[in-house]
Steps between C-alpha positions, in 0.01 A plus 500: 500500500801288400644502848171378649479229243857387579419464869220257413762278355548361859359147547172558670317222688137538424379161617282372222562423129173678400608835679850463336324481167288816580826682569636448156343835434712747689340810653172327464315741720627815320410695180824370345518117520820339365443175308758216536334243276477570135455159334428137560876426518521757798216314669693175468810653642306640796342161558839317495652757726227461755512119457140474381649288205830350435738556215389189305139607520595848390690362193200290389269798552719738308528249217123490470465870533746539210269264285183679618585864555129621484400255779803590706403868461140414609619317811747789590201746483298262724787489744513880529124512548541245773776712655286816510208304652725363765644840579154667512366225712767491765563880494117537577518237779818658651305829521203317662291524182319249297630362178278533193325191362651566160861463646391191697367352173850547343660316780242227491524460116881449544430240773259313279748480225782405732362245751401213256876467447582447868536135602638289786807276448684275724806632662752395780262372768238756406295620204579815317301751306632537144401686192441279189554670175567256214395734233711792633206730553632853481313616802689257712715797583224650728353188643693530826408867531128435446519233774692731731239769466224250581682355798559854642149613441368193669763470768573624852762758393278722306478764771879525488508635141639864493572752232813714534431826685722704279339829424621508151301198391737207529212260516695182565295232687644281766396265789571651837656220696619719800354385840329837564401550131674829488678474162430813278752494228594260218850525621699723745779524239269692261175640602561487865813690489348768272218543757747531776697759318190707428405496874843605596507784247159612635618496849824696427308749303265577799803554728674751271493859629275732305 
């Protein structure tokens, strides 16, 4: 399994922040998922890496998390609950199924907590949407993710959501932006190449003399 996990270290363009968040549990569709987030600090690092928050915000949130570790732990668990609801929702839709009301409730709850902090501010010849967080609310770390999930669910690209077709349960979600909507793998470097290798082996096996 180590080799397979290493292959997934390639940068994979999934197309939406919420799908990227769902993919923080590797091998999501298998019986042996691999966790990548173990603490609120890990969640902060992920958000900074994905530019959902900046370094300055992360420092303020980490400072408050240090003062209120129990609250930080609660927010972290809520974030993982949101991640699993996002995964199950879009995995179901990718398979032409219907998400459960319970999972949609989790997404809606995250949106209800997030959207009151979204405001318009004057920018250079236009107005900008900005998050306002004067009290360093610890769930700031998932506001962009919740908004991303809501926008994708209510947008025109919903039918482009795919789940990696790897037969071992990769489970990564992505947005298929190909013209003919034919993308099947999270990446050709990883799952796509493994599938090609398996097909090649199967063909060679059938050609071997008995």
